[in-house]
C-alpha positions in Angstrom: 73.7 -2.1 48.7 70.0 -2.4 49.1 67.8 -3.7 52.0 65.5 -6.5 51.1 62.4 -4.3 51.2 63.8 -1.9 48.6 63.2 -2.2 44.9 65.9 -2.2 42.2 65.1 0.0 39.2 66.0 -1.3 35.8 65.9 1.4 33.1 64.6 0.7 29.6 68.2 1.1 28.3 69.6 -1.6 30.6 71.3 -4.4 28.6 69.6 -7.0 30.8 66.2 -6.1 29.2 65.9 -8.1 26.1 63.7 -6.8 23.2 62.1 -8.9 20.5 60.5 -7.3 17.5 60.9 -3.7 16.4 61.5 -1.2 19.2 62.6 2.5 19.0 64.3 4.6 21.6 62.7 7.9 22.4 63.8 10.9 24.4 61.5 11.5 27.4 61.2 15.3 26.9 58.0 15.0 24.9 56.5 12.8 27.5 57.7 14.1 30.9 54.7 16.3 31.5 52.1 13.5 31.2 49.8 12.6 34.0 50.3 12.9 37.8 53.2 10.5 38.5 56.1 12.6 37.4 58.5 12.4 34.4 59.6 9.2 32.7 62.5 7.5 34.4 66.0 8.3 33.1 64.4 10.6 30.4 64.1 7.7 27.9 61.4 5.3 26.7 61.4 2.3 24.4 58.4 2.1 22.0 57.0 -0.5 19.7 54.0 -0.4 17.3 54.6 -4.0 16.2 52.0 -6.5 17.3 53.7 -9.3 19.2 56.8 -7.3 20.1 58.0 -8.2 23.6 60.4 -7.3 26.3 61.9 -9.8 28.7 63.8 -9.5 32.0 65.2 -12.2 34.3 65.8 -11.5 38.0 66.2 -13.2 41.4 63.5 -11.9 43.8 60.0 -11.9 45.0 58.2 -9.1 43.1 58.5 -7.2 39.8 56.6 -4.4 38.1 56.8 -3.3 34.4 56.0 0.4 34.0 55.6 2.8 31.1 53.7 5.7 29.6 50.1 5.2 28.5 48.9 6.7 25.2 45.9 4.6 24.2 43.2 5.1 21.5 39.8 3.5 21.7 37.6 2.7 18.8 34.1 4.1 19.1 32.2 2.2 21.8 35.1 -0.1 22.6 36.7 -0.4 26.1 39.8 -2.2 24.7 42.7 0.2 24.4 45.2 0.2 21.4 47.8 -0.6 22.3 47.1 -3.4 24.7 49.5 -5.9 26.3 49.9 -9.3 28.0 51.9 -10.0 31.1 53.9 -13.2 31.2 55.6 -14.9 34.2 58.0 -17.7 33.7 56.6 -18.5 30.3 52.9 -18.4 31.2 50.5 -15.5 30.4 49.3 -14.2 33.7 46.1 -12.2 33.4 46.0 -11.5 37.2 49.3 -9.6 36.8 47.9 -7.1 34.4 47.8 -3.6 35.9 44.8 -1.3 36.1 42.6 -1.0 33.0 42.9 2.1 30.8 39.6 4.0 30.2 38.4 5.9 27.2 39.0 9.6 27.6 41.8 9.1 30.2 44.9 11.3 29.7 48.3 9.8 29.0 50.1 8.9 32.3 53.8 8.2 33.0 55.0 5.4 35.3 51.9 3.4 34.7 52.1 -0.2 36.2 51.4 -2.3 33.1 52.3 -5.6 34.9 52.5 -6.4 38.6 54.1 -9.7 39.6 53.8 -10.0 43.4 54.2 -12.6 46.1 56.5 -14.7 44.0 58.4 -17.7 45.4 61.9 -16.5 46.2 64.2 -17.3 43.4 64.9 -16.7 39.7 62.0 -15.5 37.5 61.5 -14.2 34.0 58.9 -11.6 33.3 57.7 -10.6 29.8 55.4 -8.0 28.3 53.9 -8.8 24.9 52.6 -5.8 22.9 49.1 -6.1 21.4 48.6 -3.3 18.9 46.8 -2.3 15.7 49.5 0.2 15.0 49.5 2.5 18.0 52.9 2.8 19.9 53.3 1.1 23.2 55.8 2.9 25.5 58.0 1.0 28.1 60.0 2.9 30.7 61.4 0.7 33.5 61.1 -2.4 35.6 61.3 -2.5 39.4 62.0 -5.7 41.2 62.5 -6.7 44.8 65.6 -8.8 45.1 65.9 -11.9 47.3 69.4 -11.1 48.4 71.2 -7.8 49.1 72.6 -6.4 45.8 75.2 -3.7 45.1 75.8 -1.4 42.2 72.1 -1.0 41.4 69.8 2.0 41.5 67.3 1.5 44.3 63.9 2.9 45.2 63.7 3.9 48.8 60.0 4.6 49.5 58.5 7.0 52.0 58.2 4.4 54.7 61.8 3.1 54.4 63.2 2.2 57.8 66.4 4.3 57.2 64.5 7.5 56.4 64.3 9.8 59.4 61.7 12.6 59.4 61.9 15.7 61.5 58.7 17.0 63.2 56.1 18.5 60.8 55.7 15.5 58.4 52.4 13.6 58.0 51.2 10.8 55.8 49.4 11.7 52.6 46.9 9.0 51.6 49.5 6.3 52.4 51.3 7.3 49.2 53.8 9.8 50.5 54.7 12.1 53.5 54.1 15.8 53.2 55.0 18.8 55.3 53.8 22.4 55.4 56.4 23.3 58.1 59.3 25.4 56.9 62.6 23.8 57.8 61.3 20.3 58.1 64.0 17.7 57.1 64.3 14.1 56.0 67.6 12.3 56.1 68.8 9.1 54.5 72.2 7.5 55.2 74.1 5.9 52.2 77.5 5.0 51.0 78.7 6.3 47.6 
């Protein structure tokens, strides 16, 4: 089960993610060392170099994020990456949901937040990502969503400030992103049922 503040992680291989257009499955081994956010989730990615290809996911909740691996190219003097993408919420393109802009010269990064749908009215929603490409492959990794109700049988993301995590002495916040310790023997515990 998951508390209402925890996100459910949906892998790119999950049958609930619907793909339209040409997509290929890729092993994450060639991508796991990219950027500063760790390896790809589940060691797999789905890629498409077809303009207009899309992925669709329906959930009941209040927030969703579509993540993947960046690998853009930029034409000389352009700030528009190839590939690019559109974020769609409940059938409407939502420019405000588009994640941070990619910049020329930036390295490839895993777990990049392509689309952020937040502060949604509790209930059922459908999110989509539409690939915009001139031939470069777009790489999708996972979707995280915050459910409205308690769910079971799902993979969850318990973040560093989860109320059920108990830290021993020696831990401190690191830029609000994580907790770190330099004290040998420091522990963190998390109760769960298997």
